[in-house]
Backbone as CSV, one residue per row, in Angstrom:
resi,resn,N_x,N_y,N_z,CA_x,CA_y,CA_z,C_x,C_y,C_z
1,UNK,111.437,123.179,62.269,111.568,124.096,61.702,113.549,123.932,60.951
2,UNK,113.600,123.965,59.910,114.827,123.646,59.444,115.370,125.437,58.889
3,UNK,116.896,124.996,58.653,117.733,126.327,57.911,118.578,125.919,56.692
4,UNK,118.323,126.399,55.920,118.837,126.044,54.930,119.548,127.620,54.125
5,UNK,120.889,127.216,54.040,122.362,128.043,53.703,122.942,127.101,52.618
6,UNK,123.768,127.815,51.196,124.523,127.718,51.257,125.744,129.017,50.382
7,UNK,126.951,128.937,49.852,127.858,130.150,49.498,127.026,130.663,48.683
8,UNK,126.379,130.586,47.746,126.114,131.350,46.613,124.615,132.186,47.845
9,UNK,124.441,131.703,48.752,123.644,132.949,49.123,123.740,133.753,50.558
10,UNK,124.865,133.388,50.534,125.559,134.493,51.759,124.727,134.476,53.439
11,UNK,124.953,133.804,54.058,124.695,132.454,54.008,123.348,131.510,54.478
12,UNK,122.745,132.004,54.955,121.326,131.674,54.866,120.310,132.167,53.907
13,UNK,119.848,130.805,53.354,118.726,131.055,52.117,117.531,131.165,53.444
14,UNK,117.287,130.580,54.235,115.773,130.598,54.446,116.170,130.028,55.744
15,UNK,115.044,130.927,56.798,115.265,130.531,58.411,114.052,130.630,58.469
16,UNK,112.840,131.523,58.488,111.424,131.778,58.645,110.598,131.857,57.622
17,UNK,109.406,131.240,57.642,108.237,130.574,56.666,108.298,132.542,55.684
18,UNK,108.314,132.216,54.397,107.957,133.116,53.581,106.885,133.506,53.086
19,UNK,106.372,134.590,53.223,104.824,135.430,52.870,104.524,135.086,52.023
20,UNK,105.419,135.239,50.585,104.632,134.570,49.831,105.483,134.046,48.422
21,UNK,105.388,133.017,48.850,106.407,132.078,48.303,106.065,131.463,46.585
22,UNK,107.308,131.836,46.009,107.351,131.540,44.531,107.817,130.099,43.739
23,UNK,107.144,129.352,44.137,107.647,127.936,43.541,107.558,127.479,41.919
24,UNK,108.032,126.406,41.533,108.823,126.510,40.211,107.671,125.046,40.169
25,UNK,107.945,124.750,39.445,107.359,123.267,39.123,107.562,121.973,40.005
26,UNK,106.442,121.745,40.418,106.232,120.610,42.095,105.825,119.454,41.199
27,UNK,106.485,118.373,42.364,106.073,116.805,41.737,104.062,117.002,42.628
28,UNK,103.607,115.469,42.543,102.691,115.466,43.259,102.813,115.530,44.548
29,UNK,103.905,115.799,45.247,103.903,115.923,46.806,104.439,116.649,46.994
30,UNK,104.144,117.784,46.226,104.531,119.316,47.009,105.748,119.762,46.209
31,UNK,106.750,118.649,46.086,107.990,119.348,46.041,108.658,119.783,44.617
32,UNK,109.015,120.865,45.214,109.971,121.522,43.914,111.341,121.884,44.086
33,UNK,112.199,123.081,42.755,113.421,122.971,43.465,113.085,124.208,43.873
34,UNK,114.382,124.394,45.427,114.193,125.966,46.134,115.023,126.855,44.978
35,UNK,114.401,127.710,44.879,115.179,129.375,44.206,114.877,130.382,44.966
36,UNK,115.740,131.360,44.613,115.702,132.523,46.012,116.252,133.589,44.617
37,UNK,115.896,134.952,45.632,116.034,135.958,45.128,116.343,136.859,45.568
38,UNK,117.368,137.796,45.647,117.470,138.905,46.583,118.777,139.670,46.870
39,UNK,119.650,140.478,47.445,120.662,140.887,47.883,121.760,139.923,48.410
40,UNK,121.257,138.893,48.646,122.238,138.055,49.217,122.987,136.867,48.638
41,UNK,122.326,137.153,47.280,122.600,135.995,46.356,123.708,136.434,45.495
42,UNK,124.798,135.540,45.269,126.016,135.990,44.388,125.561,136.888,43.221
43,UNK,126.158,136.868,42.194,126.202,137.559,41.323,126.561,136.936,40.115
44,UNK,127.344,136.037,40.479,127.566,134.377,39.511,129.253,134.027,39.694
45,UNK,129.175,132.616,39.371,130.345,132.023,39.536,131.244,133.367,38.725
46,UNK,132.930,133.053,39.297,133.892,133.709,38.951,134.773,133.344,37.686
47,UNK,134.255,133.969,36.670,135.083,133.765,35.286,134.531,132.352,34.881
48,UNK,133.461,132.295,35.581,132.585,131.335,34.784,130.996,131.415,34.175
49,UNK,131.007,131.898,33.108,129.988,132.534,32.389,129.046,131.564,32.203
50,UNK,129.402,130.510,31.582,128.426,129.321,31.824,127.531,128.507,32.684
51,UNK,128.623,128.507,33.651,128.072,127.810,35.330,127.154,128.735,35.797
52,UNK,127.132,129.521,35.454,126.779,131.306,35.900,125.107,131.154,35.268
53,UNK,125.101,130.735,34.116,124.055,131.280,32.941,122.889,129.525,33.923
54,UNK,123.785,128.650,33.802,123.052,127.338,34.398,122.608,127.363,35.517
55,UNK,122.690,128.176,36.313,122.359,128.776,37.722,121.079,129.287,38.204
56,UNK,120.930,130.333,36.666,119.824,131.518,36.696,118.358,131.168,36.110
57,UNK,117.212,131.268,36.519,116.171,131.557,35.767,115.581,132.797,36.056
58,UNK,115.612,133.624,34.649,114.754,134.698,35.241,115.019,135.568,36.584
59,UNK,116.218,135.695,36.830,116.739,136.698,37.944,116.751,135.684,39.238
60,UNK,115.855,133.995,39.304,116.474,133.571,40.099,117.257,132.450,40.353
61,UNK,118.067,132.461,41.366,119.235,131.282,41.846,118.395,130.286,41.942
62,UNK,118.705,128.998,40.954,118.068,127.684,41.225,119.181,126.772,42.052
63,UNK,118.774,126.683,43.255,119.942,125.773,43.968,120.282,124.403,43.722
64,UNK,119.031,123.402,43.148,119.601,122.640,42.633,119.229,121.353,44.116
65,UNK,118.833,122.040,45.008,117.510,121.606,46.171,116.179,120.982,46.247
66,UNK,115.801,119.856,46.692,114.364,119.973,46.624,113.894,120.298,47.936
67,UNK,112.800,120.948,47.788,112.480,121.063,48.846,110.784,121.307,48.852
68,UNK,109.719,121.229,49.812,108.681,121.740,50.373,108.209,122.495,51.283
69,UNK,106.987,123.120,51.182,106.715,124.346,52.662,105.705,123.245,53.291
70,UNK,106.098,123.091,54.624,104.992,121.948,55.372,103.965,122.872,55.566
71,UNK,103.041,122.490,56.501,101.486,122.767,56.719,101.630,124.131,57.565
72,UNK,102.804,124.754,58.068,102.795,125.722,58.877,103.695,126.830,57.753
73,UNK,104.214,126.357,56.863,104.677,127.518,55.921,106.042,127.308,56.035
74,UNK,106.985,126.375,56.774,108.457,126.126,56.540,108.981,125.568,55.707
75,UNK,110.042,126.215,55.122,110.462,125.628,53.521,111.448,124.343,54.662
76,UNK,110.911,123.129,53.624,111.913,122.042,54.384,112.553,121.472,52.965
77,UNK,113.830,120.884,53.163,114.623,119.616,52.619,114.801,118.430,53.005
78,UNK,114.627,117.701,52.210,114.214,116.066,52.720,115.710,115.233,51.771
79,UNK,116.302,114.807,52.810,117.355,113.613,52.582,117.328,112.878,52.826
80,UNK,117.357,111.515,52.836,117.442,109.911,54.267,118.958,109.970,54.727
81,UNK,120.067,110.867,53.514,121.712,110.651,53.568,121.951,111.916,54.754
82,UNK,121.510,112.773,54.985,122.133,113.621,55.482,120.617,114.331,56.640
83,UNK,121.190,114.281,57.602,120.290,115.154,59.128,120.579,116.837,59.133
84,UNK,121.731,116.311,59.532,122.813,118.125,59.762,123.965,118.317,58.470
85,UNK,124.018,119.468,58.375,125.019,119.804,57.799,125.535,121.432,58.275
86,UNK,127.539,121.542,58.336,127.700,122.706,59.263,129.286,122.659,58.422
87,UNK,128.808,124.235,57.864,130.348,124.522,57.133,130.836,125.680,58.083
88,UNK,132.506,125.936,58.077,132.654,126.184,58.948,134.199,126.775,58.461
89,UNK,134.664,127.948,59.306,135.880,127.820,59.207,136.696,127.889,60.012
90,UNK,138.340,127.278,60.150,138.992,126.760,61.217,140.421,126.963,60.867
91,UNK,141.469,126.683,61.727,142.927,126.731,61.513,143.293,125.292,61.917
92,UNK,144.046,125.214,60.333,144.627,123.696,60.368,145.851,123.660,61.087
93,UNK,145.968,123.234,62.079,146.872,123.364,62.693,148.468,122.784,62.160
94,UNK,148.211,122.188,60.994,149.908,121.559,60.254,149.880,122.969,59.276
95,UNK,148.895,124.061,59.082,149.967,124.892,58.194,149.495,126.007,58.711
96,UNK,148.414,126.167,59.150,148.168,127.839,59.864,147.572,128.461,59.375
97,UNK,146.957,128.044,58.525,145.833,128.652,57.786,144.872,128.095,57.821
98,UNK,143.522,129.275,57.386,142.511,128.999,57.583,141.535,128.056,56.890
99,UNK,140.698,127.069,57.243,140.138,126.097,56.218,138.806,126.011,55.845
100,UNK,138.264,125.551,54.807,137.076,125.302,55.258,136.537,124.037,55.540
101,UNK,135.668,123.377,56.551,135.873,122.599,57.124,134.076,122.039,57.032
102,UNK,133.699,120.977,56.638,132.239,120.279,56.452,131.815,119.192,57.540
103,UNK,130.992,119.169,58.339,130.738,118.294,59.169,129.298,118.341,59.078
104,UNK,129.088,117.075,58.925,127.792,116.240,58.500,127.493,115.007,59.555
105,UNK,126.019,115.197,59.684,125.280,114.124,60.481,124.124,113.447,60.077
């Protein structure tokens, strides 16, 4: 199973297989853009109506990520460059301020 989350979907997008997946266009491998709708999705980008309009379609937030459902119904993403990603807040020892840190493997 793969967990997928992004800041626009506060924070987990998918954790368990969806019961009624709604896919947009998919290619011959069954891959398509991951889209999500629900109360956890942001309302829009702050003071950027143009960017907001670019990422919503008929109420669905288009993540820009390509994914597919495996034979067990789990939503997966594939990238040859990223195995795992973790985004978290931590105190910067130099400034004493909390900052967003990104760890990839």
